[in-house]
N, C-alpha and C positions, 0 to 999 in steps of 0.2 A: 580647299578640297580635303576630304577625309583621308585618314591614313590608309584605309582600304583602297580608296580611289588612287592614291599615289602609288601603292604597290601594284595595282593593275596597269597603270601607265608604264611603270618601270618594266613590268613583264612584257607589255606590248612593244616597247623600244627594243628589248632584248630579242623578241621574236622577229622584228623587222631586221635587226642586224644579222640574225642567224639566216634569215631568208636571203639577204643580200650576199652572204658568203656562199650559200649553196648555188645561187645563180651565177656568181663569179666563176665558180668551177665549171658550170655548164657552158659558159660562153667561151671557154678557153680555145677550142678548135675553130669555132665560128660563132657568129652572133646568134644567140637564141633569145630573141627579144621577148618572146612570150613568157619566158620563165619568171621574169619580174612581175608579170601580171597575175600570178597566183598559181597555185599548185595544179589547178584544173585547166589552165590555158593551154591550147594546142601549141606545139613547137612550130615556129615559122621557118626554121631552117632544118628540114628533115634530112639534109644531105650528110649530116654528121651522126653516124650511129653511136659513137661514144658520147656525144652531147645529148642525144635522146635518152640514152641509158642513165646518164647522170641526172637528167631532169626527172625521169621516172623514179629513180631512187630517192631524189630529194622530195618528190611529191609523196611517196609512200612513207618516208620517215616523218614528214611534216604531219601527215594525216594521223599516223599513230601517236605522235606526240600531242596533237590537238585532242584526240580522243581521251588520252590519259589526263590531260589538263582540263578537259571539258571547256575548250576554247576553240571557237571558229573564227576565221579571218575573212576579210573581204577587201577587194581592191576596186577603187572607183576611178576609172579613166575619165577625167573631166573633158579632155579634148574629143574623145570618141563617144562620150555619153554612155559608156558601158560599165557594168558592174560585174565583178567576178566573185563568186562565193566558194569557199572551201567546202569539202564534203561535210565536215563537222558542223559548219554553220547551217547547212540544210537540216541536219539532225536537230540542232538546238532550236531552230525556228519551226520545226515540225513540218517541213516542206519536202516535196519529192523532186530530186534533181532531174528526173526523166520528164516530168510534166510541168514543173514550175520554172519560170524564167526569172533569173535574178534581176531585180529592179527595186527602185525606191518604193514603188507602190506595193510590190509583193512583200517587201520588208515591213512596211508600215501596216500592211494587212495582218501580219502575224503578231504585231504588237497588241497588247491588251487595250481595249478601247479607252479605258480610263487614263492610260499613259501615252496614248498615240500623239495627241496634240503637243504635249511637252517634249517628247522625243523628236518629233518633226521640227519643232522650233530650234532645238539644240543643233540638229544637223544643218539646218539652213544658216544659222549663225556661224557655224564652223566654215561653211562654204563661202559665205560673204566676207568673212574676215581673213580667210586663208589660214586659220589657226586650228589647232586640234580642238576636239569637242570636250576634252576632259573626260572624266568618268561620269556616265549617266546611268543611274539605276532604272530599270523598267521591267515589266513583266511581259512574257510571251504566252499567248494562248494558242495551243495546238488545235487542229481541227476536231480532235476527239474530246475537247473541252478541258484537258489538263492544263494547268498553269505552271510556268517555270519562272523563277526569278533570275534576272540576268543583269549584266553590267557591260555597257558599251563604251569603248574608248577609240579615238581616231587620231592619226598624226598625218600632217601633210608631207608628201614626198616631193622634194625640189631637186631638179637636175640642172645645174648651172645657175645662171641668173634668171630672175623673173619670178612670176607667181608660181605656185605649185600646180603641177599638171595632174597629180594623182593624190588620192587620199587612201591611206592604208588603215584599216581598222580591225578591231577584234571584239568579239562578243563572248563573254565568259558566262557559262551557266553556273549560277551560284546556288541552285536549288538544294543540291545535296549538302553543300557547305552550310547553307542556312539551317537545314535540318540538323546537321551535326552541331552547329552552334546552339540551336534551340535545345537539343538533347543535352548538350554540355551545361547550358544554363539550368535546365530542369534537374540534371544530376547535382549541380551545385546547390540548388535550392533544397533538394532532398537531403543532401549531405548536411546542410545547415540545420534543417529541421531535425534530422536524426541526431546531430550533435546536441541540439537544444533539448530534445526529449531525453536523451541518454545522459545529459549533463557532462559531456566530454568535449574538450577543446583540443585542437591540434596545433602544432607549431613546427617550424623548420628553421634550421640554422645553416648558413653558408659560411664556410671557413675563410674562403678567399676574400669575400667582401665584408665579413664579420657582421652580417645583417641577419636579423631574425624576423620571421613572419608569424603572426598569430591568426587563428580563425576567430570568427565573430563570437563564438561561444566562449572561447578562452578569455576574451576581454571581460565577458560577464562573470565568469568563474573567479577571475583575479580581482574583479571590482575596479577595473581600469577604464577610463573614458576612451571610447573608440577613436577619438581625435588625437590621442597621445601616440607618438611614434614608439613602437616597441623596440627595446634594446635588451641585450642579454643581462646587462647590469641591473636594469629595472626588474627583469624576470627573477633574477637571483635575490634581489633585495626584498621581494615580496614574500619569500619563504621565511618562516619563523626561524629566528637565530638558533634556537635549540635543535632544529631539524636540518640545518644546512649541511652539516657534516655527513648525514646519512644520504642526502640527495646527491651530493657531489663526491661521493665515495671517499670521504675523509680528506679531500684536498683542502689545503689551507686557503688557497685562493679559488674563488668560484670560477670554474671553467666548464664550458659545455661538454668537453670531452671527458670530464670527470663525473658526469651524471650516472648514478647507479640506477639500474633498471631491472625490475620495477621496484618502486619504493613509495611508501606512504609518508606524507608530511602535512604540515599545517601551513596555510597561506593566510597572511594578514592583509585584508583589504585596506587600501590606503585611505579611502574616503571615510569609512565608518569604524575601522579597527576590528571589524568582525573576523572571527577565525573560521576558516573553512578547511575541512579535511579533504585532501587531494591525493590521488594515486598517480604517480608519475611513471611513464614508460618511455624509453628512448631507444633508437637504433641508428647505427652508423650508416652513412651513405658513401659508397665508393664508386669510382669511375672504372672503366674497363681495365685500366692498368693496376687496379687494386689500391689506388691512392685514396685516402679518406678525404672527401670533399665537404662533408657536413653531417648533420644529424636531422632526423625527423622524430617527433615524439607526440605523445598524447598526455593530457591531464584530465583525469576523471574526478569529478566532484562527488565524493562519497560521504558528504556531511549527513545527508538524510539516512543513508545506509547505517552510518555510525549510530545515529539517534535510535533507529529501529533496533539495532543490535543491542544497544544499552537497555532499551525497553524489554527486549526478549530476555536478556540476562537477568534483569530485575524481576521479571515475571517468573522465570525459572527458579530464581532464588526464593521468592515468596512461596512458590509451589513446594519447593523442598522443605522450607521451614514449616509450611502448612502440614505436610505429611508427618513431620516430626512432632508437631504440636498435637495432631490428631492421635498419634500413637500414645503420646504421653497422657493426654486427656482420657483416653480409653482406659488405660491401666489405673489412672488416678481415680476415675469414677468408680471402679470396682472397690478400691480402698475406701472411698468416701461412703459407698453404700454400706459397707461393713461398719464404718464409724457411726453413720446415722442410725443404722438398725440397732446396734448394741447399745447406743446411747439411749434410744427410746425404750428399749427393753429394760434398761437399768432404771430409767426414770419411773417406770411402772412399779418397781420393787422398792424404791427409796421413798421414805416419807417426805412430805413437802418441807417439814421443818429440819430435816437432816442437813448438816453442813455439806454433805456430798452433793446435794441437789444443786448448789451454786456451781460446783465444779462441772457437773453435767450440763448446766446451762451454758457455761463458757465453752465447753467442748462443742455444743450445738452451734453457738455463734461462730466459732472458728471454722467449723465444718461448712456452714452456710457461705462464709466468705470464700472458702476453698472451692465450693461448688460453683459460685459465681465466676471465679477465675477460670475454671475448666470450661464453663459455657462460653466465655469470651474466647478461649483458645479454639474451641470447636467452631465458633462463628468465624473466626479468622481463617481456619483451615477449610471452611465450607463443608464440614462434616456433621454439623448439627442437624438433627432431624427437624425438618420444617413441615408445617401444614398450611401452605398458602391458600388463600381464597381470593376471590375477586372483590375488591374493596374500592371505596371512594377515598382517594388520598386526602382530600380536604377534610372529610369526616374524621379520619384517623388523626390528623394534625390538630384539629379543634378539640378532639377528645383528650389528647395528651397535653394540650396547652396548660391546663391548670396544674399539672405536675411540673412543667418546665419553669413556671414563674418563680416558685420558691427555690428551685434548683439553681437558677442563674443569679439570684440575689436581688436586693432592692436597688442597688446602684447600676444595674444593667437594664436598659429599656428593651423589653421584648415586643417585637412587632410581627404579627402574623398577617400575611397578605395572600389569602387563598385566591387563586385565579378563577375565572368564570368558566363554568361548564367543563371542569377538568375531567379528562377521560379516566375510566377505571383502570386499575393495575392488578396484577396477580402477585400477592406477597403475604407472608406470615405476619399477622397483626402484632404479635409480641416482638418480633424482630424489627418491624418498622418502628415501633415505639423505642426499642433499644437504640436503633440507629439515630433517631432524633435526640434522645437523651445524651448519647455519647458526644454528638456534635455540639450540643448545647453546653455540656461540661467543658469541652475543649475550648469553646469560644469564651466561656466565663473565665477560665484560667488565663486566657490571652488578654483579658481586660481587668487587671487587678484594681485599677482606679476607676472602674465603671466604663460604660460605653453603650453601644446600641447593637442589638442582635435582631436580624431580620430573616424571617422564614417565608419563602414565596413558592408558589406553584404556578406552572404555565404549561400549555400544550405546545409541542414542537413537532413540526413535520420536516423530516430530513430527507432531501432528495439525493439522487445519484450525483456524485462528484461534489457534494456540499461538504466542505471541510470544517464546519462549525465546531464539531466535537472531536475531530481527529479521524484518521483513516480506519481505526479498528471498529468503528460503529457502522453497522449496516444501515442503508436507507430504510426509512419507515416512520411511523408515528410514535412519539415518546412523550411521557410526562416528565417534565423537568422540575426538580426540587432544588432550590438554592438556599444555602444558609450562609449569611454574610455577617461578619462582625467588624467592629472598628478597633480591633485590638492591636497588639504589637507587631503582628505579621510574622512571617517565617523567613529566616535567613536562607539565602540561596544555597549555602553550603550544606544545609540539612534537609532541603526540600525533598530530595530523592529517598530519604529514609523514613518519612512520616508514616507510611503505611506498614512499616516493618514492626513485628511484635517486640515489645519490651524496649523500644526506642522512645526516649522521652527527653525533653530539655528541662524538665522540672527537677527540683532538688531531690536528693535521696529521701524516700519515704513519702513523697508528695504525689506519686503516680506510678502505675505499673507499666505504662507505655503500651497498653492494649486497646485503648479507646478507638483510635483511628484504624488500627489493624482489624478490630472487630467490625467497624463500619465497612471497610474494604471487603471483608469476607461476606457480610450480609448482602451487600449490593451485588457482588459477583454471583452469589448463590441464587439470586433471583434474576439472573441474566441481565443485570443492569451495568451501568458504567459510572465511575466516580473519578473526579479530578478536582484540582483546586488552582486558584491563582492567588498569589500573595507576594508581598514585598515588605521589608522591614519598615515599621512605622505606618503602613498603609492598610492594615487589616488583612483579612483572609476571606475568600469567597469559595465555598465548596459547592460544586455543581454535581447533581446526581440525576441520572435519567433511567427510567424504567419503561419497558415496552408497553404500548397501549394494548388493552384487551378489547376485542370487538364481539358484539353479539351475546354477551353473557351478563346478566344482571348482578349487581353487587349483593354479596351475602351479608346477612345480619349476624352479629356475634351471638353464639349460643349461650343460653343461661345455664349456669352450673346447677345441678340437682343433687340433693342429698341422697345418699344410698347407704343401706345397711352393709356392714363390712364382714360380718361373720357368716359361717356356713358349715355344712356337714359333708360337702362333696369331696371327692377324691381328686387331688391335683398331682400331676406328674411334673416335677421340677428338674430341668436339665441345665446345669451350669458347671463349667469347668473350673471356675475359681472357687476354691474350697471355702473361704471365709464367706463369700456371697451365698454359696449354696447352703451352708449351715444356717446362715441368717434367714434365708427364705423358708427353710424347713421350720425353724423355731418360730418365726413370725406367723406363718399360716396355721401352724398347730395351735398357737396361742389364740387364734380366732376361731378354732373349732374344726378346721379342715383336716382331712386325712391326707398325708403327703407321702409321695414316692420320690426319691432323689436319685439322679444319675449324673455321672461326670462327663459323658460323651454320648454321641448319637447311637453308637453300637450298644452301649450299656443300657440306654433308654429303651431300645427296641427289645432287648432281651428281658428287661424288667417288665415291660408292658405285656410281652407274650406269656410270661410266667404268672402274672397277677390274675387271680381268678375273678375278681369283682370288676365293676364298671369303672372306667376312668373318665372323669367329666371335663377335665381341662388340662392342656399342656402349657406350662410356663417355661419358655426356652430362651436361652441367650441366642443372639443372631449368629454369632461366629463361634463354632465349636471346633475342637481339635480335629475331628474326622468328618464333619459335615456342617452345613449351614442350616439355620433354623427352618427356613421354608422347605428344604429337602427332607429334613427329619420329619416334619409335619406330614409330608406326602407319603413317606415310608410307613409311618404309623397308621395312616388312613388305609393303606393297602393291607396292613397286617391285622388291624382290628376294625375300626370304623372311623369315619371322619371326626376329628376332635376340634372344638374351638381352641384357638391358640392366643396366648398373650406373649408377645416378644418383648425382651428386655435387652438393652445394650447401652453402652456409653455413647455410641454413634453407629451409624450404619451406612455402608456404601453400596448395599444391595439394591440395584436399580428396580428389580421386580418387586421387592418388598416395599420400596418407597412408593411405587405406583399403587400397590394394594392399599397402603396406608392413606394415600391421598384420595382414593376412591371409596374409602370407608369399609373395605373388605377385611383388612387386618387390623389388629389392635397392638399398640406399642406402649411400653412404659420406659421412660428414659432414666438411665442411671445418672446420678445417685438418687435413691428413693428411700423412704422410711417404711417400716413395717405397716403402718396405717395406710400409706399410699399404695403399697403393694396389695393389701387386703381390699381396698376400695376398687382397684383396677380388676382384681380377680372377680369380685362380686359383680362388677359391671359387665364383664364378658360373659359370665355364667347366666346372668339375667337376660342379656341380649340373645344368647343362644336358646334359652328356654322360650323366649317370646317368639323367636323365629320358627321354632318347632311347632308352637301352637298355631301360628299363622299358616304354616304349611299344611298342618292337619285340617284346618278349617277352609283351605282352598284360597286364602288370601295371600297376596304377595307379602313377603316379610319386609318389615321396615328396615331402613339402613342401620347398620350396626353402629352404636355410639362409640366414639373414640375414647379409649381408656385415658384416664388422667395422666398427665405428664408433669414432672417436677420442673418448674421453670427456674 
C-alpha cells in the first residue's frame, strides 16, 4: 500500500474512533442505536431530549469536519442491507440527498465508467473476506460532466464475536489536493528552470541534524555529481583556499554560521579543476522563539558575467588608448606636414651635388617612417579617413599576394585558398591590403625557422542563437577571412594584450607593437570582428569577419591620372597651426596661386568680405578654434557665393563630412602632405569645379567630383 493510502486509512480509523466517542455520549440516558449508523440516521429513542440534542450536535460537528476535510463517510448495515451516506458523501458523489437513495448501485453509477469494474471488484472482495478494502483510488463523474479524483477506504465493524455486521467507510475528495500537488510540481519545475536559466543554485542547512540540501542547479554549478550526498564539509572544500576566509567571515574553521553574505568567491570543480566565479548569499532561519535553526542561501554563477565585464573593461581601455592615439597623431601630422613641406622646398633650392641634399634625403626618409607610424596609430584609433567601396575580397587577396610572398620569406610556404563565389564586402582597399600585410608579418615573425602560412576565405551565415563567433556578433551573412600559421603560438598570459598598441614580445628595436593593434582598428572601423585562437607551440589562427554586401556590384579601382599642379586662381587658406599655414601659403604661391591666409573661421569671413576680387577655392582645416570646416564653408557661401572646398586634416570624426566624402561631394587631403601633393589636390578640385560649371551651363548633369589625392 502506498504511503498516501496508509495515511488515509489512519485518518479513517481516527474518524471511526471519534464517531464512537460521540455516540457513547449520546447513549448515556438511553440507547440511541441509530447514532452508530451515521450522522443522518434517525434517532430510535426519541424519548430522551438530551440524547437527541447530543446526536444532532454530533451530526453537525461531523458534517462540518467532513466538509473541511473533503471527506464523506458511509455505513453499510450487512444484516439490514442498508447503506447510510453522510451529507458530505452526497456532495462528493454529486448526488442529491432528496432524490437519490443510497445504495451500491447508486454509488457505482457515480463512479467513472473506466474505474467502475475495478472499484466494484474491490468492494466485493472486502465483503467476502470480511476485511477492509484498503485504499482504492477512483474517479467520480458528476451528472454535469465534471470529474473528481477520490480515494475510498473501508473498515469492518465487529461487535462481540462473529463476522462483521457493518462496514464503515470513507471517501476522500482528492481533486483539490491533486491540483495543489500538480501546481506544486509545476512550481518546482519552474523554479528549476529559473535557476538553470539564471545560473543560481539554492541550499539549506539544518543545525539540529547538521544536514545540508542542494538544488539541482547547485550540483551543476559546483561540478558535483548529483549522486553524491551533500555535506557542509564538501561544500566548504570546493571553495578556493584563498577565498575561504572571505566566505566564512574570517573564521579559522569553516562553519555555516560564519558565512559572510553576500560575497564573491571562486569554486574549484572537483572533476575538472575548472574555476567558477560564484556569488554567495545566506540568511539565518529562526523559529518563533527566535532561536537560530539553520540557514538558507543562494550561489549565483557569475563566471560569464565576469568574462563579459573583462571584455568590456578591455574594450574601454582600448577605446581610451585610441582617443589618446588619435589626438597624438593629429598633432604629430601637423608637425610632419611642416617637415615634409619645408624639406621639399629646401630640396628645390639645394643643388643635387650639395652635401646638404643627402641630409634632406635622410630627413625625408625619417619623416616617411614617422608618417607611417601615425597612420598605424590612426588605424588603431579608428580615426583614419577611409574611402571604402564594394569589392571582391578574393580579388583583393590575389592582388596583394605577389607582395606577400617576398614579405614572408622563402622559408615560409604561403598558401592562398580563396573560397568559391565569395560575397562582396564594403572596405577601403588600401586598409584591406595593410590588414593582410600586418597579419603576414606577424605570422612570419612567429616562424623564425620557417613554416606554413594559409590565407582562406569563406561565406558564413550566422543564425539567431548561433554562438560560433560569440555573443557580440549579430545574426546575418558574413565573409570570413582566416590567416593561420604554424608558428610558436601565443602564451596564455599575454593573449589579452595582443591588440593593445605598443605591446610586443619581440626584442627592443625589432617591432613597434602596432601591427595587431592596427589590424584591430581597421576591422572595427569597417564594422567587422576579429579574434584569434592560439596555444604555445601550436600556431595561431586569426579569424576576421566582414558583413556581406547585397545588391551592389563590385567597384573597379580607379586609375590615377596626371594633372597640372600650377595655376593663377585665388585660394583662401584657413589653418590654425601657424607652421602648416605658412607652409601652405609658401607652397601654393610657389606654384603661381594667389593666396589669402586666415587663422580662424571668424578671420576667414572678415578677410573674404574685405577682398575685392574673386576667390576660387577654400582650403580649410576640418577643426578650427571657432568653427568646423563644413560650417565655415556654409557661412562663406551665404556671405559671397558657394566655393569649392578642399578639406585637410590629420583625421576627422565629422560624420557629415565623412558621408560627403564617401558620396564624392567633398574633397579631402590627409595630413601629412607635401607641397606638390597639396598643389595637385588644389588643381584637381579647381578643374572639377570648372567642369561642373561648364556642364551646368550646357544643361548636362555634372560628373561626380574626383576625389583629391590622399597621402597613404
